[in-house]
Biopython code that builds the backbone (N, CA, C, O; Angstrom):
import numpy as np
from Bio.PDB.StructureBuilder import StructureBuilder

atoms = [
    (1, "MET", "N", (-26.861, 2.170, -22.795)),
    (1, "MET", "CA", (-26.013, 0.996, -21.386)),
    (1, "MET", "C", (-25.385, 2.396, -20.662)),
    (1, "MET", "O", (-25.006, 3.538, -20.923)),
    (2, "THR", "N", (-25.542, 1.558, -19.698)),
    (2, "THR", "CA", (-25.247, 2.178, -18.198)),
    (2, "THR", "C", (-23.360, 1.880, -18.242)),
    (2, "THR", "O", (-22.811, 1.247, -19.144)),
    (3, "ILE", "N", (-22.658, 2.486, -17.093)),
    (3, "ILE", "CA", (-21.732, 2.100, -17.271)),
    (3, "ILE", "C", (-21.802, 1.834, -15.541)),
    (3, "ILE", "O", (-22.418, 2.556, -14.758)),
    (4, "TYR", "N", (-21.059, 0.692, -15.204)),
    (4, "TYR", "CA", (-21.001, 0.341, -13.618)),
    (4, "TYR", "C", (-19.292, 0.125, -13.358)),
    (4, "TYR", "O", (-18.629, -0.542, -14.153)),
    (5, "ILE", "N", (-18.709, 0.746, -12.202)),
    (5, "ILE", "CA", (-17.400, 0.213, -12.215)),
    (5, "ILE", "C", (-17.709, -0.611, -11.005)),
    (5, "ILE", "O", (-18.269, -0.136, -10.017)),
    (6, "MET", "N", (-17.146, -2.462, -11.158)),
    (6, "MET", "CA", (-17.298, -2.601, -9.698)),
    (6, "MET", "C", (-15.886, -3.149, -9.440)),
    (6, "MET", "O", (-15.052, -3.586, -10.233)),
    (7, "LEU", "N", (-15.853, -2.997, -8.070)),
    (7, "LEU", "CA", (-14.786, -3.017, -6.855)),
    (7, "LEU", "C", (-14.825, -4.021, -6.428)),
    (7, "LEU", "O", (-15.940, -4.307, -5.990)),
    (8, "ALA", "N", (-13.904, -4.953, -6.307)),
    (8, "ALA", "CA", (-14.075, -6.385, -5.490)),
    (8, "ALA", "C", (-12.924, -7.094, -4.351)),
    (8, "ALA", "O", (-11.700, -7.130, -4.478)),
    (9, "ASN", "N", (-13.504, -7.468, -3.563)),
    (9, "ASN", "CA", (-11.812, -8.276, -3.066)),
    (9, "ASN", "C", (-12.248, -9.609, -2.877)),
    (9, "ASN", "O", (-13.431, -9.797, -2.592)),
    (10, "TRP", "N", (-11.470, -10.559, -2.994)),
    (10, "TRP", "CA", (-11.322, -12.142, -2.506)),
    (10, "TRP", "C", (-11.901, -11.911, -1.431)),
    (10, "TRP", "O", (-11.682, -10.919, -0.734)),
    (11, "THR", "N", (-12.980, -13.111, -1.094)),
    (11, "THR", "CA", (-13.403, -13.535, 0.266)),
    (11, "THR", "C", (-12.210, -14.709, 0.934)),
    (11, "THR", "O", (-11.260, -15.122, 0.268)),
    (12, "ASP", "N", (-12.471, -15.095, 2.263)),
    (12, "ASP", "CA", (-11.538, -16.111, 2.024)),
    (12, "ASP", "C", (-11.890, -17.194, 1.471)),
    (12, "ASP", "O", (-10.830, -17.711, 1.118)),
    (13, "GLN", "N", (-12.693, -17.826, 1.191)),
    (13, "GLN", "CA", (-13.386, -18.538, 0.144)),
    (13, "GLN", "C", (-12.455, -18.574, -0.999)),
    (13, "GLN", "O", (-11.646, -19.477, -1.208)),
    (14, "GLY", "N", (-12.711, -17.057, -2.042)),
    (14, "GLY", "CA", (-12.097, -16.979, -2.966)),
    (14, "GLY", "C", (-10.761, -17.362, -3.183)),
    (14, "GLY", "O", (-10.246, -18.081, -4.039)),
    (15, "VAL", "N", (-10.300, -16.721, -2.209)),
    (15, "VAL", "CA", (-8.391, -16.857, -1.678)),
    (15, "VAL", "C", (-8.487, -18.735, -1.668)),
    (15, "VAL", "O", (-8.195, -19.306, -2.719)),
    (16, "ARG", "N", (-8.699, -19.165, -1.041)),
    (16, "ARG", "CA", (-8.567, -20.389, -0.943)),
    (16, "ARG", "C", (-8.709, -21.935, -2.026)),
    (16, "ARG", "O", (-8.342, -23.111, -2.013)),
    (17, "ASN", "N", (-9.574, -20.878, -2.983)),
    (17, "ASN", "CA", (-9.719, -21.356, -4.367)),
    (17, "ASN", "C", (-9.449, -20.463, -5.897)),
    (17, "ASN", "O", (-10.035, -20.300, -6.968)),
    (18, "LEU", "N", (-8.440, -20.115, -5.365)),
    (18, "LEU", "CA", (-7.839, -18.539, -6.007)),
    (18, "LEU", "C", (-7.742, -19.293, -7.966)),
    (18, "LEU", "O", (-8.328, -18.818, -8.938)),
    (19, "LYS", "N", (-6.715, -20.664, -7.945)),
    (19, "LYS", "CA", (-6.520, -21.261, -9.411)),
    (19, "LYS", "C", (-8.286, -21.153, -9.947)),
    (19, "LYS", "O", (-8.501, -21.266, -11.154)),
    (20, "GLU", "N", (-9.141, -20.995, -9.258)),
    (20, "GLU", "CA", (-10.297, -20.935, -10.227)),
    (20, "GLU", "C", (-10.736, -19.621, -10.554)),
    (20, "GLU", "O", (-11.672, -19.439, -11.333)),
    (21, "SER", "N", (-10.104, -18.680, -9.994)),
    (21, "SER", "CA", (-10.775, -17.689, -10.828)),
    (21, "SER", "C", (-10.980, -16.869, -11.679)),
    (21, "SER", "O", (-11.584, -15.800, -11.767)),
    (22, "PRO", "N", (-10.346, -17.561, -12.364)),
    (22, "PRO", "CA", (-9.811, -17.155, -13.979)),
    (22, "PRO", "C", (-10.895, -17.342, -14.395)),
    (22, "PRO", "O", (-11.601, -16.461, -14.884)),
    (23, "ARG", "N", (-11.401, -19.274, -14.190)),
    (23, "ARG", "CA", (-13.266, -19.560, -14.673)),
    (23, "ARG", "C", (-14.126, -18.819, -14.285)),
    (23, "ARG", "O", (-15.060, -18.295, -14.893)),
    (24, "ARG", "N", (-13.588, -18.726, -12.485)),
    (24, "ARG", "CA", (-15.067, -17.519, -12.440)),
    (24, "ARG", "C", (-15.471, -16.488, -13.303)),
    (24, "ARG", "O", (-16.598, -16.272, -13.747)),
    (25, "LEU", "N", (-14.310, -15.809, -13.512)),
    (25, "LEU", "CA", (-14.163, -14.632, -14.375)),
    (25, "LEU", "C", (-14.845, -14.826, -15.781)),
    (25, "LEU", "O", (-15.441, -13.951, -16.410)),
    (26, "ASP", "N", (-14.663, -16.028, -16.128)),
    (26, "ASP", "CA", (-15.159, -15.826, -17.408)),
    (26, "ASP", "C", (-16.802, -16.572, -17.584)),
    (26, "ASP", "O", (-17.460, -16.303, -18.590)),
    (27, "GLU", "N", (-17.456, -17.676, -16.321)),
    (27, "GLU", "CA", (-18.290, -17.334, -16.112)),
    (27, "GLU", "C", (-19.221, -16.292, -15.709)),
    (27, "GLU", "O", (-20.402, -16.558, -15.931)),
    (28, "ALA", "N", (-18.886, -14.801, -14.992)),
    (28, "ALA", "CA", (-19.192, -13.758, -14.793)),
    (28, "ALA", "C", (-19.792, -13.171, -15.866)),
    (28, "ALA", "O", (-20.928, -12.705, -15.962)),
    (29, "LYS", "N", (-18.548, -13.273, -16.990)),
    (29, "LYS", "CA", (-18.692, -12.170, -17.577)),
    (29, "LYS", "C", (-20.202, -13.075, -18.898)),
    (29, "LYS", "O", (-21.087, -12.437, -19.467)),
    (30, "LYS", "N", (-19.958, -14.728, -19.003)),
    (30, "LYS", "CA", (-20.739, -14.644, -19.571)),
    (30, "LYS", "C", (-22.200, -14.712, -19.197)),
    (30, "LYS", "O", (-23.171, -14.536, -19.933)),
    (31, "ALA", "N", (-22.170, -14.972, -18.043)),
    (31, "ALA", "CA", (-23.229, -14.568, -16.677)),
    (31, "ALA", "C", (-24.389, -12.882, -17.499)),
    (31, "ALA", "O", (-25.349, -12.938, -18.268)),
    (32, "LEU", "N", (-23.745, -11.716, -16.914)),
    (32, "LEU", "CA", (-23.270, -10.493, -17.574)),
    (32, "LEU", "C", (-24.086, -10.305, -19.352)),
    (32, "LEU", "O", (-25.069, -9.641, -19.682)),
    (33, "GLN", "N", (-23.178, -11.191, -20.173)),
    (33, "GLN", "CA", (-23.552, -11.364, -21.658)),
    (33, "GLN", "C", (-25.040, -12.088, -21.399)),
    (33, "GLN", "O", (-25.796, -11.257, -21.901)),
    (34, "ASP", "N", (-25.682, -12.920, -21.013)),
    (34, "ASP", "CA", (-27.015, -13.415, -21.047)),
    (34, "ASP", "C", (-27.952, -12.215, -20.550)),
    (34, "ASP", "O", (-29.100, -11.979, -20.924)),
    (35, "MET", "N", (-27.135, -11.472, -19.561)),
    (35, "MET", "CA", (-28.568, -10.456, -18.968)),
    (35, "MET", "C", (-28.201, -9.308, -20.432)),
    (35, "MET", "O", (-29.053, -8.429, -20.558)),
    (36, "GLY", "N", (-27.436, -9.288, -21.123)),
    (36, "GLY", "CA", (-27.455, -8.522, -21.916)),
    (36, "GLY", "C", (-26.389, -7.318, -21.837)),
    (36, "GLY", "O", (-26.428, -6.211, -22.375)),
    (37, "GLY", "N", (-25.284, -7.977, -20.872)),
    (37, "GLY", "CA", (-24.872, -6.238, -20.355)),
    (37, "GLY", "C", (-23.487, -7.427, -21.382)),
    (37, "GLY", "O", (-23.648, -8.442, -22.060)),
    (38, "GLU", "N", (-21.837, -6.365, -20.894)),
    (38, "GLU", "CA", (-20.749, -7.053, -21.181)),
    (38, "GLU", "C", (-19.787, -6.190, -20.709)),
    (38, "GLU", "O", (-19.770, -4.965, -20.827)),
    (39, "PHE", "N", (-18.796, -7.078, -20.037)),
    (39, "PHE", "CA", (-17.562, -6.293, -19.678)),
    (39, "PHE", "C", (-16.589, -5.962, -20.532)),
    (39, "PHE", "O", (-16.131, -6.827, -21.278)),
    (40, "LYS", "N", (-16.181, -4.831, -20.557)),
    (40, "LYS", "CA", (-15.620, -3.632, -21.061)),
    (40, "LYS", "C", (-13.882, -3.648, -20.812)),
    (40, "LYS", "O", (-13.140, -3.461, -21.776)),
    (41, "TYR", "N", (-13.347, -3.880, -19.474)),
    (41, "TYR", "CA", (-12.251, -3.572, -18.537)),
    (41, "TYR", "C", (-12.281, -4.478, -18.252)),
    (41, "TYR", "O", (-13.428, -4.869, -18.464)),
    (42, "PHE", "N", (-11.367, -5.686, -17.591)),
    (42, "PHE", "CA", (-11.322, -6.207, -16.204)),
    (42, "PHE", "C", (-9.481, -6.017, -15.471)),
    (42, "PHE", "O", (-8.514, -6.582, -15.981)),
    (43, "PHE", "N", (-9.415, -5.298, -14.484)),
    (43, "PHE", "CA", (-7.948, -5.522, -13.717)),
    (43, "PHE", "C", (-7.633, -6.417, -12.438)),
    (43, "PHE", "O", (-8.603, -6.998, -11.951)),
    (44, "MET", "N", (-6.958, -6.515, -12.113)),
    (44, "MET", "CA", (-6.273, -7.357, -10.878)),
    (44, "MET", "C", (-5.280, -6.236, -10.556)),
    (44, "MET", "O", (-4.526, -5.649, -11.332)),
    (45, "THR", "N", (-5.450, -6.071, -9.229)),
    (45, "THR", "CA", (-5.264, -4.486, -8.415)),
    (45, "THR", "C", (-4.593, -4.756, -7.561)),
    (45, "THR", "O", (-4.881, -5.745, -6.886)),
    (46, "MET", "N", (-3.567, -4.068, -7.293)),
    (46, "MET", "CA", (-2.961, -4.197, -5.615)),
    (46, "MET", "C", (-3.167, -2.934, -5.203)),
    (46, "MET", "O", (-3.053, -1.927, -5.903)),
    (47, "GLY", "N", (-3.604, -3.007, -3.561)),
    (47, "GLY", "CA", (-4.131, -1.740, -2.644)),
    (47, "GLY", "C", (-5.307, -2.265, -2.242)),
    (47, "GLY", "O", (-5.463, -3.485, -2.205)),
    (48, "ASP", "N", (-6.223, -1.441, -1.912)),
    (48, "ASP", "CA", (-7.588, -1.674, -1.104)),
    (48, "ASP", "C", (-8.199, -2.683, -2.023)),
    (48, "ASP", "O", (-8.258, -3.805, -1.519)),
    (49, "TYR", "N", (-8.562, -2.603, -2.963)),
    (49, "TYR", "CA", (-9.191, -3.776, -4.082)),
    (49, "TYR", "C", (-8.761, -4.720, -4.913)),
    (49, "TYR", "O", (-8.173, -4.276, -5.899)),
    (50, "ASP", "N", (-8.855, -5.824, -4.845)),
    (50, "ASP", "CA", (-8.142, -7.064, -5.379)),
    (50, "ASP", "C", (-8.282, -6.983, -6.662)),
    (50, "ASP", "O", (-7.258, -7.143, -7.325)),
    (51, "MET", "N", (-9.686, -6.690, -7.445)),
    (51, "MET", "CA", (-10.170, -6.055, -9.004)),
    (51, "MET", "C", (-11.080, -4.903, -9.212)),
    (51, "MET", "O", (-11.829, -4.289, -8.453)),
    (52, "VAL", "N", (-10.801, -4.799, -10.422)),
    (52, "VAL", "CA", (-11.771, -3.721, -10.878)),
    (52, "VAL", "C", (-12.192, -3.942, -11.956)),
    (52, "VAL", "O", (-11.328, -4.183, -12.799)),
    (53, "ALA", "N", (-13.594, -3.963, -12.398)),
    (53, "ALA", "CA", (-14.146, -4.266, -14.133)),
    (53, "ALA", "C", (-15.042, -2.979, -14.035)),
    (53, "ALA", "O", (-15.511, -2.292, -13.127)),
    (54, "LEU", "N", (-15.051, -2.984, -15.163)),
    (54, "LEU", "CA", (-15.920, -1.877, -16.349)),
    (54, "LEU", "C", (-16.937, -2.758, -16.732)),
    (54, "LEU", "O", (-16.713, -3.968, -16.686)),
    (55, "TYR", "N", (-17.664, -2.472, -16.980)),
    (55, "TYR", "CA", (-18.496, -2.868, -17.787)),
    (55, "TYR", "C", (-20.485, -2.370, -17.410)),
    (55, "TYR", "O", (-20.987, -1.925, -16.378)),
    (56, "GLU", "N", (-21.094, -2.699, -18.700)),
    (56, "GLU", "CA", (-21.992, -2.030, -19.330)),
    (56, "GLU", "C", (-23.295, -3.202, -19.187)),
    (56, "GLU", "O", (-23.105, -4.413, -19.308)),
    (57, "ALA", "N", (-24.720, -2.536, -18.890)),
    (57, "ALA", "CA", (-25.629, -3.025, -18.524)),
    (57, "ALA", "C", (-26.922, -2.052, -18.732)),
    (57, "ALA", "O", (-27.006, -0.886, -18.345)),
    (58, "SER", "N", (-28.121, -2.967, -19.586)),
    (58, "SER", "CA", (-28.817, -2.218, -19.717)),
    (58, "SER", "C", (-29.505, -0.909, -18.498)),
    (58, "SER", "O", (-29.766, 0.125, -19.113)),
    (59, "ASP", "N", (-29.727, -0.837, -17.402)),
    (59, "ASP", "CA", (-30.192, -0.313, -16.508)),
    (59, "ASP", "C", (-29.669, -1.266, -14.947)),
    (59, "ASP", "O", (-29.104, -2.355, -14.843)),
    (60, "ASP", "N", (-30.210, -0.179, -13.785)),
    (60, "ASP", "CA", (-29.525, -0.493, -12.358)),
    (60, "ASP", "C", (-30.094, -2.229, -12.284)),
    (60, "ASP", "O", (-29.256, -3.129, -12.227)),
    (61, "ALA", "N", (-31.268, -2.466, -12.292)),
    (61, "ALA", "CA", (-32.353, -3.938, -12.101)),
    (61, "ALA", "C", (-30.950, -4.996, -12.972)),
    (61, "ALA", "O", (-30.417, -6.005, -12.510)),
    (62, "VAL", "N", (-30.756, -4.533, -13.887)),
    (62, "VAL", "CA", (-29.570, -6.236, -14.436)),
    (62, "VAL", "C", (-28.443, -5.743, -13.569)),
    (62, "VAL", "O", (-28.038, -6.669, -12.867)),
    (63, "ALA", "N", (-27.771, -4.587, -13.356)),
    (63, "ALA", "CA", (-26.869, -4.247, -12.626)),
    (63, "ALA", "C", (-26.825, -4.990, -11.191)),
    (63, "ALA", "O", (-25.884, -5.782, -11.145)),
    (64, "ALA", "N", (-27.423, -4.954, -10.270)),
    (64, "ALA", "CA", (-28.243, -5.111, -9.347)),
    (64, "ALA", "C", (-28.289, -7.131, -9.493)),
    (64, "ALA", "O", (-27.837, -7.875, -8.623)),
    (65, "ARG", "N", (-28.749, -7.459, -10.410)),
    (65, "ARG", "CA", (-29.672, -8.464, -10.158)),
    (65, "ARG", "C", (-27.608, -9.389, -10.464)),
    (65, "ARG", "O", (-27.222, -10.247, -9.669)),
    (66, "PHE", "N", (-26.517, -8.837, -11.922)),
    (66, "PHE", "CA", (-25.817, -9.637, -12.277)),
    (66, "PHE", "C", (-24.885, -9.627, -10.699)),
    (66, "PHE", "O", (-24.382, -10.691, -10.341)),
    (67, "THR", "N", (-24.718, -8.410, -9.855)),
    (67, "THR", "CA", (-24.094, -8.081, -8.573)),
    (67, "THR", "C", (-24.270, -9.236, -7.614)),
    (67, "THR", "O", (-23.324, -9.867, -7.142)),
    (68, "LEU", "N", (-25.831, -9.524, -7.302)),
    (68, "LEU", "CA", (-25.992, -10.015, -6.321)),
    (68, "LEU", "C", (-26.121, -12.132, -6.219)),
    (68, "LEU", "O", (-26.453, -12.962, -5.372)),
    (69, "GLN", "N", (-25.423, -12.133, -8.221)),
    (69, "GLN", "CA", (-25.005, -13.554, -8.351)),
    (69, "GLN", "C", (-24.081, -13.842, -7.716)),
    (69, "GLN", "O", (-23.772, -14.696, -6.885)),
    (70, "LEU", "N", (-23.296, -12.325, -8.613)),
    (70, "LEU", "CA", (-21.641, -12.980, -7.564)),
    (70, "LEU", "C", (-21.431, -12.870, -6.329)),
    (70, "LEU", "O", (-20.441, -13.393, -5.817)),
    (71, "ALA", "N", (-22.470, -12.054, -5.510)),
    (71, "ALA", "CA", (-22.317, -12.557, -4.228)),
    (71, "ALA", "C", (-22.653, -13.922, -3.850)),
    (71, "ALA", "O", (-21.825, -14.596, -3.237)),
    (72, "LYS", "N", (-23.863, -14.415, -4.180)),
    (72, "LYS", "CA", (-24.149, -15.515, -3.752)),
    (72, "LYS", "C", (-23.297, -16.929, -3.846)),
    (72, "LYS", "O", (-23.295, -17.982, -3.209)),
    (73, "ARG", "N", (-22.582, -16.400, -4.965)),
    (73, "ARG", "CA", (-21.057, -17.598, -4.852)),
    (73, "ARG", "C", (-20.072, -17.710, -3.659)),
    (73, "ARG", "O", (-19.325, -18.495, -3.075)),
    (74, "GLY", "N", (-20.463, -16.640, -3.661)),
    (74, "GLY", "CA", (-19.156, -16.168, -1.884)),
    (74, "GLY", "C", (-17.672, -16.165, -2.400)),
    (74, "GLY", "O", (-16.870, -16.404, -1.496)),
    (75, "ASN", "N", (-17.029, -15.920, -3.825)),
    (75, "ASN", "CA", (-15.660, -15.803, -3.849)),
    (75, "ASN", "C", (-15.312, -14.872, -3.885)),
    (75, "ASN", "O", (-14.086, -14.797, -3.809)),
    (76, "ILE", "N", (-16.173, -13.391, -4.036)),
    (76, "ILE", "CA", (-15.733, -12.078, -3.768)),
    (76, "ILE", "C", (-16.899, -11.289, -3.210)),
    (76, "ILE", "O", (-17.977, -11.560, -3.740)),
    (77, "ARG", "N", (-16.924, -10.101, -1.976)),
    (77, "ARG", "CA", (-17.278, -9.023, -2.199)),
    (77, "ARG", "C", (-17.249, -8.237, -2.906)),
    (77, "ARG", "O", (-16.125, -8.122, -3.395)),
    (78, "THR", "N", (-18.256, -7.262, -3.425)),
    (78, "THR", "CA", (-18.120, -6.044, -4.408)),
    (78, "THR", "C", (-18.375, -4.585, -3.684)),
    (78, "THR", "O", (-18.654, -4.314, -2.516)),
    (79, "ARG", "N", (-18.201, -3.882, -4.665)),
    (79, "ARG", "CA", (-19.114, -2.525, -4.815)),
    (79, "ARG", "C", (-18.630, -1.796, -5.911)),
    (79, "ARG", "O", (-17.566, -1.559, -6.483)),
    (80, "THR", "N", (-20.437, -1.396, -6.015)),
    (80, "THR", "CA", (-20.291, -1.072, -7.279)),
    (80, "THR", "C", (-21.117, 0.332, -7.770)),
    (80, "THR", "O", (-22.275, 0.549, -7.414)),
    (81, "LEU", "N", (-20.404, 1.177, -8.572)),
    (81, "LEU", "CA", (-20.220, 2.470, -8.822)),
    (81, "LEU", "C", (-21.085, 2.456, -9.987)),
    (81, "LEU", "O", (-21.049, 1.500, -10.762)),
    (82, "LYS", "N", (-21.868, 3.454, -10.172)),
    (82, "LYS", "CA", (-23.003, 3.957, -11.458)),
    (82, "LYS", "C", (-21.994, 5.307, -11.634)),
    (82, "LYS", "O", (-21.987, 6.405, -11.077)),
    (83, "ALA", "N", (-20.901, 4.514, -12.979)),
    (83, "ALA", "CA", (-20.656, 5.938, -13.790)),
    (83, "ALA", "C", (-21.489, 6.891, -15.251)),
    (83, "ALA", "O", (-22.301, 6.654, -16.145)),
    (84, "PHE", "N", (-20.511, 8.246, -14.662)),
    (84, "PHE", "CA", (-21.500, 8.765, -15.722)),
    (84, "PHE", "C", (-20.411, 9.193, -17.274)),
    (84, "PHE", "O", (-19.324, 9.720, -17.039)),
    (85, "PRO", "N", (-20.672, 9.016, -18.250)),
    (85, "PRO", "CA", (-19.729, 9.020, -19.009)),
    (85, "PRO", "C", (-19.585, 10.971, -19.051)),
    (85, "PRO", "O", (-20.077, 11.961, -18.510)),
    (86, "GLU", "N", (-18.603, 10.606, -20.048)),
    (86, "GLU", "CA", (-18.346, 12.750, -20.185)),
    (86, "GLU", "C", (-19.159, 13.827, -20.492)),
    (86, "GLU", "O", (-19.185, 14.960, -20.011)),
    (87, "THR", "N", (-19.986, 13.179, -21.584)),
    (87, "THR", "CA", (-21.080, 13.975, -22.277)),
    (87, "THR", "C", (-21.963, 13.907, -20.644)),
    (87, "THR", "O", (-22.121, 14.962, -20.030)),
    (88, "ALA", "N", (-22.336, 12.965, -20.231)),
    (88, "ALA", "CA", (-23.581, 12.905, -19.219)),
    (88, "ALA", "C", (-23.363, 13.833, -17.958)),
    (88, "ALA", "O", (-24.266, 14.339, -17.291)),
    (89, "TYR", "N", (-21.788, 13.988, -17.718)),
    (89, "TYR", "CA", (-21.166, 15.175, -16.921)),
    (89, "TYR", "C", (-21.283, 16.606, -17.012)),
    (89, "TYR", "O", (-21.516, 17.456, -16.152)),
    (90, "ARG", "N", (-21.027, 16.695, -18.498)),
    (90, "ARG", "CA", (-21.517, 17.954, -18.825)),
    (90, "ARG", "C", (-22.497, 18.149, -18.751)),
    (90, "ARG", "O", (-22.828, 19.134, -18.091)),
    (91, "GLU", "N", (-23.751, 17.130, -19.534)),
    (91, "GLU", "CA", (-25.225, 17.790, -19.522)),
    (91, "GLU", "C", (-25.695, 17.955, -17.647)),
    (91, "GLU", "O", (-26.390, 18.932, -17.371)),
    (92, "ILE", "N", (-25.350, 17.136, -16.650)),
    (92, "ILE", "CA", (-25.965, 17.110, -15.549)),
    (92, "ILE", "C", (-25.331, 18.678, -14.982)),
    (92, "ILE", "O", (-26.107, 19.455, -14.427)),
    (93, "ILE", "N", (-23.668, 19.095, -15.205)),
    (93, "ILE", "CA", (-23.210, 20.342, -14.428)),
    (93, "ILE", "C", (-24.451, 21.369, -14.984)),
    (93, "ILE", "O", (-25.297, 22.029, -14.380)),
    (94, "ALA", "N", (-24.062, 21.130, -16.820)),
    (94, "ALA", "CA", (-25.179, 22.891, -17.458)),
    (94, "ALA", "C", (-26.463, 22.705, -17.038)),
    (94, "ALA", "O", (-27.199, 23.584, -17.485)),
    (95, "SER", "N", (-27.001, 21.929, -16.375)),
    (95, "SER", "CA", (-28.570, 21.951, -15.744)),
    (95, "SER", "C", (-28.633, 22.237, -14.585)),
    (95, "SER", "O", (-29.712, 22.166, -13.998)),
    (96, "LEU", "N", (-27.284, 22.708, -13.842)),
    (96, "LEU", "CA", (-27.478, 23.671, -12.269)),
    (96, "LEU", "C", (-28.436, 24.713, -12.508)),
    (96, "LEU", "O", (-29.115, 24.844, -13.526)),
    (97, "ALA", "N", (-28.435, 25.273, -11.727)),
    (97, "ALA", "CA", (-29.324, 26.465, -12.032)),
    (97, "ALA", "C", (-28.192, 27.172, -11.181)),
    (97, "ALA", "O", (-28.248, 28.382, -10.964)),
]
sb = StructureBuilder()
sb.init_structure("model")
sb.init_model(0)
sb.init_chain("A")
sb.init_seg("    ")
for serial, (resi, resn, name, xyz) in enumerate(atoms, 1):
    if name == "N":
        sb.init_residue(resn, " ", resi, " ")
    sb.init_atom(name, np.array(xyz, "f"), 0.0, 1.0, " ", f" {name:<3s}", serial, name[0])
structure = sb.get_structure()
């Protein structure tokens, strides 16, 4: 499974419906699970982003589909980072000429 880090901010619509945010998170977790993925961590944060999540998906297409489904709802805007675990990092660096 590939690891993704999602950085998210509430839109104006998302803030207006803030009390529904926990329900929306549960729906997002279920949607990702239905695609074969899984949330590993979720945090509400202070600073440049309102929320940070770390999740797993089988490939980039699943992660893209999941992100687009979230965007369609209009409550958050996201930035997604593909993450390489330490073992992959070490392999990549070792493969450099």
